[in-house]
C-alpha positions in Angstrom: 84.5 91.8 84.8 81.9 92.4 87.4 79.3 93.6 85.0 78.7 90.2 83.5 76.0 88.0 85.1 78.2 84.9 85.1 80.8 86.6 87.3 78.1 87.1 89.9 77.1 83.5 89.7 80.6 82.2 89.9 81.4 84.4 92.8 78.2 83.2 94.5 79.2 79.6 94.0 82.7 80.2 95.4 81.3 82.0 98.5 78.7 79.3 99.1 81.3 76.5 98.9 83.8 78.5 101.0 81.2 78.9 103.7 81.1 75.1 104.1 84.5 75.5 105.9 82.7 77.3 108.7 81.9 75.0 111.7 78.2 75.8 111.6 77.6 74.4 108.2 77.6 70.6 108.4 76.6 68.1 105.7 74.3 66.0 107.9 73.5 65.3 111.5 72.5 62.0 113.0 70.5 61.2 116.1 70.4 57.7 117.6 68.7 56.0 120.5 72.1 55.4 122.2 75.6 56.9 122.0 77.2 53.5 122.2 75.9 52.7 118.7 78.1 55.4 117.1 81.4 54.2 118.7 82.3 51.9 115.7 81.6 54.5 113.0 84.4 56.4 111.3 82.9 59.7 110.4 79.8 60.1 112.6 81.4 59.6 116.0 80.6 63.2 116.9 77.1 62.8 115.4 77.9 65.3 112.6 79.2 64.8 109.1 81.1 67.9 108.1 83.9 69.0 105.8 86.6 68.2 108.3 85.6 64.5 108.6 87.4 63.4 105.4 90.4 64.8 103.6 88.7 64.4 100.2 85.8 66.6 101.4 88.3 69.4 102.2 90.3 69.0 99.0 87.2 68.9 96.7 85.5 71.8 98.5 88.6 74.0 98.3 89.3 73.0 94.7 85.7 73.7 93.6 85.7 77.1 95.4 89.1 78.0 93.9 88.2 77.0 90.4 85.1 79.1 90.6 87.2 82.1 91.5 89.7 81.2 88.8 86.9 81.0 86.2 85.9 84.6 87.0 89.3 85.9 85.8 89.2 83.8 82.6 86.6 86.2 81.1 88.8 86.9 78.1 88.9 83.2 77.2 85.3 82.1 77.3 85.9 78.6 76.1 88.3 77.9 78.9 85.9 79.6 81.3 83.2 77.2 80.1 85.5 74.2 80.5 86.5 75.2 84.0 82.8 75.7 84.9 81.8 72.3 83.6 84.7 70.7 85.5 83.4 72.4 88.6 80.0 70.7 88.1 81.6 67.3 87.7 83.7 67.9 90.9 80.5 69.0 92.8 78.9 65.7 91.8 81.9 63.7 92.8 81.8 65.5 96.2 78.2 64.7 96.7 78.8 61.0 95.8 81.7 60.9 98.2 79.5 62.4 101.0 76.8 59.8 100.3 79.3 57.0 100.2 80.8 57.9 103.6 77.4 58.5 105.1 76.1 55.1 103.9 79.3 53.4 105.0 78.8 54.7 108.5 75.1 54.0 108.6 75.7 50.3 107.9 77.7 50.2 111.1 75.0 51.7 113.4 73.0 49.5 115.6 69.6 50.6 116.7 67.2 53.4 115.6 68.6 56.5 113.9 67.5 59.5 111.9 69.6 61.6 109.6 68.9 65.3 109.0 70.6 67.0 106.0 72.1 70.4 106.8 73.1 73.5 104.9 76.5 72.0 103.8 74.7 69.4 101.7 72.3 71.9 100.2 75.1 74.4 99.6 76.6 72.0 97.0 73.3 71.9 95.2 73.1 75.7 95.3 76.6 75.9 93.9 75.7 73.6 91.1 72.7 75.8 90.2 74.9 78.9 90.3 77.5 77.3 88.1 74.8 76.2 85.6 73.5 79.8 85.5 77.1 81.0 84.8 77.4 78.5 82.0 74.2 79.7 80.5 75.6 83.3 80.6 78.9 82.2 79.1 77.1 80.5 76.3 75.0 83.6 75.7 78.2 85.7 75.5 79.7 83.2 73.0 76.5 83.5 70.8 76.6 87.2 71.0 80.3 87.4 69.9 79.6 85.0 67.0 76.7 87.0 65.8 78.8 90.2 65.9 81.5 88.4 63.9 79.0 87.5 61.3 78.0 91.2 60.9 81.6 92.3 60.3 
């Protein structure tokens, strides 16, 4: 149902996370004093950490985006919609922890001076979490509204 606010928020989170699969939205970029210092890294050899560097990044991003779309069509069962949305937040946090772990793992292998710049892909996960939280707030509001209508009957 498109007229509900949480549908817009869930669709927004799905679109934001699906946009990470575009090649222009990376998680982070690194600049170093020499290219030879990145030769022993696993994920940062191309100086960019993106969704294609690790299979778990791709799986989690696709799963979160798909679950957000699935939650839109669960509007008749608000409790299940709420559970799927909460699961999405947990998966977003797991994705961010995995990104941080892979980034730290590669940073420890770098020799020399480096600087890391977070890009839209990293901020997109945070935006998706905010959108999902707003959707959860709307779902809870609908639950309260239905319960109050049931009391009046």
